[in-house]
C-alpha distance (Angstrom), angle and dihedral (degrees) to the residues before:
residue distance angle dihedral
M1 . . .
P2 3.83 . .
R3 3.79 125.5 .
H4 3.79 115.9 -105.4
H5 3.80 121.9 -151.3
L6 3.80 115.2 -134.9
V7 3.80 88.4 -163.8
P8 3.81 112.5 38.0
Q9 3.79 116.9 -109.7
M10 3.80 90.1 -129.3
L11 3.81 89.1 62.1
L12 3.80 94.6 43.5
R13 3.82 89.1 52.5
Q14 3.79 89.4 63.8
F15 3.83 86.9 67.9
A16 3.81 98.3 38.8
D17 3.80 131.7 90.0
G18 3.78 126.7 -114.1
K19 3.81 91.1 -80.0
S20 3.83 92.9 53.3
K21 3.81 90.6 -107.2
I22 3.79 118.1 146.8
S23 3.81 134.6 -178.6
M24 3.81 114.8 -116.1
V25 3.83 118.5 -161.1
S26 3.80 124.0 -167.8
R27 3.81 113.3 -115.4
Q28 3.81 91.7 -151.9
S29 3.83 95.5 44.3
P30 3.82 108.7 23.2
A31 3.80 91.8 -174.3
Q32 3.81 87.7 69.0
K33 3.79 109.3 86.7
R34 3.77 133.5 158.8
I35 3.77 139.7 167.9
T36 3.79 118.3 -109.0
T37 3.78 137.1 162.0
V38 3.77 130.9 -98.0
R39 3.80 89.4 -119.9
T40 3.79 94.3 59.0
A41 3.82 101.3 31.6
C42 3.79 117.3 107.4
A43 3.80 95.0 -5.1
E44 3.80 130.9 136.1
V45 3.78 130.8 -176.9
G46 3.81 112.3 -105.0
Y47 3.81 94.3 -10.5
Y48 3.84 94.0 153.9
A49 3.81 98.0 26.6
I50 3.80 117.8 126.5
S51 3.80 112.4 -162.6
T52 3.77 119.0 -134.2
D53 3.82 87.8 -123.1
D54 3.82 88.4 63.9
V55 3.80 92.7 57.0
E56 3.80 123.6 88.4
L57 3.78 112.8 -96.1
G58 3.79 94.1 -112.8
H59 3.80 92.5 56.1
R60 3.79 101.9 43.6
S61 3.77 96.8 92.9
G62 3.80 108.3 98.9
H63 3.81 93.6 1.2
D64 3.81 113.8 155.5
P65 3.84 113.1 -151.6
E66 3.81 87.5 -156.6
G67 3.80 94.1 50.7
V68 3.80 96.2 108.6
E69 3.80 92.6 48.5
A70 3.81 90.0 49.4
A71 3.81 91.2 51.2
L72 3.79 91.8 48.9
A73 3.80 90.1 49.7
R74 3.82 90.5 55.1
I75 3.80 91.4 50.0
E76 3.81 90.3 49.0
G77 3.81 90.3 50.3
D78 3.81 90.6 52.7
A79 3.81 89.8 52.3
V80 3.83 96.5 51.2
P81 3.84 98.4 82.1
I82 3.80 90.9 41.6
I83 3.81 92.5 53.6
E84 3.79 89.6 47.7
K85 3.81 89.8 55.5
L86 3.80 92.3 45.2
N87 3.80 89.9 53.2
R88 3.80 88.1 53.8
G89 3.80 89.4 53.3
E90 3.81 95.0 -105.6
L91 3.79 116.1 139.5
P92 3.82 113.5 -151.7
V93 3.79 112.5 -120.3
D94 3.81 99.5 -170.4
E95 3.79 120.7 89.1
E96 3.80 94.2 -132.7
S97 3.82 93.2 60.3
R98 3.78 91.0 46.4
Y99 3.79 90.7 50.6
R100 3.81 94.0 47.9
M101 3.80 92.7 49.1
S102 3.80 92.3 45.3
L103 3.80 90.3 51.1
F104 3.80 90.0 50.0
M105 3.84 90.9 51.3
A106 3.80 92.9 45.3
L107 3.79 92.5 53.1
Q108 3.78 92.2 43.3
F109 3.79 88.5 57.3
S110 3.82 95.2 57.5
R111 3.82 108.2 24.2
V112 3.81 93.2 76.2
W113 3.82 139.4 91.1
R114 3.82 92.2 -100.0
F115 3.79 93.7 59.9
R116 3.81 92.7 48.9
E117 3.79 90.7 48.9
D118 3.80 90.4 50.4
V119 3.81 92.7 49.4
N120 3.80 92.1 51.5
D121 3.81 93.3 43.6
M122 3.80 93.0 48.5
G123 3.79 90.3 47.7
T124 3.79 90.3 50.9
A125 3.80 92.5 49.6
I126 3.80 92.5 48.7
A127 3.82 91.8 47.2
R128 3.80 90.4 52.6
E129 3.82 89.8 50.3
H130 3.81 91.3 53.2
L131 3.79 92.3 46.9
A132 3.80 90.1 51.8
V133 3.82 88.4 59.0
L134 3.81 96.8 41.8
L135 3.81 97.3 46.6
T136 3.78 98.4 75.9
D137 3.80 120.8 168.8
D138 3.80 90.8 -100.5
V139 3.82 93.2 50.3
V140 3.79 92.8 48.4
A141 3.81 92.9 44.8
E142 3.81 91.1 53.1
R143 3.80 91.0 48.9
L144 3.81 90.6 51.5
R145 3.82 91.2 50.3
Q146 3.81 90.3 51.1
Q147 3.79 88.6 53.8
G148 3.82 91.9 48.6
K149 3.79 93.0 -116.1
A150 3.79 130.8 138.9
V151 3.78 116.6 -85.9
N152 3.80 116.7 -144.6
P153 3.82 135.1 123.1
A154 3.81 93.6 -92.8
A155 3.81 92.6 49.6
V156 3.80 91.7 47.1
E157 3.80 92.7 51.5
A158 3.80 93.2 44.5
Y159 3.82 91.0 52.1
R160 3.80 92.0 48.0
L161 3.81 92.5 50.4
E162 3.79 91.0 47.0
I163 3.80 91.8 54.9
I164 3.80 99.0 39.9
G165 3.78 97.4 38.7
G166 3.79 99.1 35.4
G167 3.78 124.7 127.1
W168 3.80 94.1 -98.3
R169 3.79 124.3 112.0
V170 3.78 137.9 -178.1
E171 3.82 113.3 -97.8
L172 3.80 114.9 -175.4
S173 3.78 117.9 -152.0
Q174 3.79 119.2 -103.0
P175 3.83 94.2 -106.4
H176 3.80 90.1 53.6
L177 3.82 92.1 47.1
V178 3.81 91.7 49.9
Q179 3.80 90.1 47.8
Q180 3.81 92.7 50.1
A181 3.80 91.7 48.3
L182 3.80 93.0 52.0
R183 3.79 92.9 43.5
F184 3.80 94.1 49.5
A185 3.80 91.0 48.5
V186 3.79 97.2 48.6
E187 3.81 101.4 34.4
F188 3.79 101.1 37.2
T189 3.81 117.3 12.1
L190 3.81 98.5 39.6
P191 3.84 95.9 54.1
E192 3.81 89.9 48.4
L193 3.80 92.1 51.2
L194 3.81 91.9 48.3
R195 3.82 89.7 55.5
R196 3.80 93.2 55.4
R197 3.79 135.1 81.5
W198 3.78 123.2 -119.3
R199 3.78 130.5 -117.2
I200 3.78 123.3 -173.0
L201 3.80 103.7 -154.0
R202 3.80 113.9 -158.8
F203 3.79 122.4 -165.9
C204 3.78 141.3 -169.8
T205 3.83 90.3 -151.0
P206 3.82 122.9 64.8
L207 3.78 126.7 -100.0
V208 3.80 133.7 -145.4
L209 3.78 132.5 -129.5
S210 3.81 126.5 -153.9
D211 3.78 141.7 -166.1
S212 3.84 85.3 -95.7
P213 3.81 97.6 42.7
V214 3.82 100.6 170.3
A215 3.80 105.2 79.8
L216 3.80 134.9 179.6
W217 3.80 122.8 -130.4
S218 3.79 134.6 -174.5
P219 3.80 126.1 168.0
R220 3.80 92.6 -134.6
F221 3.79 93.1 58.6
T222 3.78 111.1 70.4
N223 3.79 134.3 140.2
G224 3.78 108.5 -53.4
D225 3.81 94.6 13.3
A226 3.80 111.6 143.0
G227 3.80 92.9 -153.7
M228 3.77 125.4 102.4
P229 3.81 116.1 -77.2
P230 3.80 112.1 -113.6
G231 3.77 121.4 -92.9
V232 3.79 129.6 -160.1
A233 3.81 92.0 -89.7
T234 3.83 96.4 42.5
A235 3.81 105.4 36.4
R236 3.79 116.0 114.2
M237 3.79 88.2 -139.7
I238 3.80 134.6 17.3
L239 3.77 102.9 -158.1
L240 3.77 140.1 -171.4
P241 3.81 124.5 -175.1
I242 3.81 103.8 -132.1
G243 3.79 98.9 177.4
R244 3.75 145.4 2.6
Y245 3.81 90.6 -83.4
A246 3.79 104.3 19.2
A247 3.80 140.5 67.5
L248 3.77 134.3 -176.8
G249 3.78 115.6 -133.1
A250 3.81 126.0 -168.2
V251 3.81 108.5 -154.2
R252 3.77 138.4 174.9
G253 3.79 118.8 -106.6
G254 3.76 130.4 -10.2
Q255 3.77 124.8 70.6
D256 3.78 136.0 -60.8
A257 3.78 108.1 -88.6
V258 3.79 147.5 167.4
V259 3.81 109.3 -128.7
D260 3.79 131.8 -169.3
A261 3.80 96.6 -141.6
S262 3.79 130.6 -155.4
R263 3.79 131.6 -109.1
L264 3.81 87.5 -109.0
R265 3.79 91.1 58.2
A266 3.81 89.7 48.8
Q267 3.80 88.6 53.5
Q268 3.81 90.7 48.8
I269 3.80 92.0 50.8
N270 3.81 93.0 45.7
T271 3.81 89.7 49.7
A272 3.81 93.1 49.4
V273 3.81 93.6 46.7
S274 3.82 93.4 44.8
N275 3.80 94.3 48.9
N276 3.80 89.7 47.3
A277 3.81 91.3 56.7
H278 3.78 119.3 107.8
R279 3.80 102.5 -163.0
W280 3.82 111.2 -16.2
I281 3.79 143.0 36.2
F282 3.82 118.2 -162.7
H283 3.80 133.8 -157.3
H284 3.80 141.3 154.3
P285 3.83 112.0 -72.2
E286 3.82 92.0 -122.2
D287 3.81 94.5 51.6
D288 3.80 133.0 85.1
P289 3.82 101.6 -164.5
L290 3.82 95.7 151.0
S291 3.80 96.5 61.8
N292 3.82 92.6 98.4
V293 3.83 98.0 30.1
E294 3.80 122.1 105.6
I295 3.80 108.9 -148.4
D296 3.80 114.5 -157.5
P297 3.81 121.8 -138.5
P298 3.82 112.2 -92.5
G299 3.78 109.1 -75.2
V300 3.78 130.3 -113.1
V301 3.80 128.8 -150.2
T302 3.79 112.5 -105.7
K303 3.80 134.2 -179.0
E304 3.79 112.3 -121.9
T305 3.80 126.3 -171.4
Q306 3.79 114.6 -128.6
S307 3.81 102.1 178.8
V308 3.80 142.3 -10.9
R309 3.78 123.9 -155.3
E310 3.81 138.0 167.0
D311 3.80 112.9 -135.0
D312 3.80 127.3 -149.7
D313 3.79 90.2 -96.7
G314 3.82 89.4 62.8
L315 3.81 95.2 -110.9
M316 3.77 120.1 132.9
R317 3.78 111.2 -131.9
V318 3.77 118.8 -160.9
S319 3.78 122.5 -164.4
Y320 3.78 115.1 -157.9
T321 3.76 140.7 164.5
L322 3.78 136.2 -152.4
A323 3.79 114.9 -124.6
R324 3.80 136.2 173.1
R325 3.78 112.0 -122.8
P326 3.79 137.8 162.2
P327 3.83 110.0 -85.3
A328 3.79 116.7 -93.3
E329 3.81 114.4 -98.1
G330 3.77 119.5 -110.8
């Protein structure tokens, strides 16, 4: 089975040297760094493959397990000349180029390890929430009786905690994960990108790439900020490093523009891209772009209350969201 690149080789080459060598830094342990090649970086065997056995019987005839990878390769090929122009500081004026580049960015946001991890973590959190509602005292007591165990308040609570807080987690199958990635890209991220204006940000200091290269940035969400982390629909900027000294930003309002950006903005972008990484951060072997970047510990999914209200029927209704945040200290 062939190797599939989560980040296209054509994008990785923008951060590699003349011999296609690129520095690869561990997201979990940033002090660990090694040199690898564009061909082997961020690749996994059969990552987008969908086996014929996973397809409904009526659709198996003519099914290509490599079909998704082939489609992604075509979209990447369409984006190559556009990225070349963007790196030269040329904003595309035709709608077709804007659409093709937006589609490339949308897919690059959700086709990666980080998105799959988030889907499984969110599914696990939601499943635990449902179990907490379903496992009433009566239900748990009956289950304990069926197992011939003692029934008392302590035993009921211990059983409930064991089930809800156990070491299990939801793991969707690869076909479902591929489907969710494509659906999120096309139905949610792409329309948002098409609504935004483009900024080509040019720098005199080098940028990084990561295995989750499309990052979200908002000025109100910085290290230690108690506010909600930005999402695709709320981020001030959806950004993609497109070269060693250039990034494409999709912003709300204003006009398309080419901007000579500051060292501070380069640091902000490098921080956002690095913290969005799942396993690896990439940069040119001659650069040291992480020297002034604070990388947070890998995030965990937490439940956060948004609002609480009491309706006329006397019921308290709580609105909450699930968000990935750095783990609490201590």
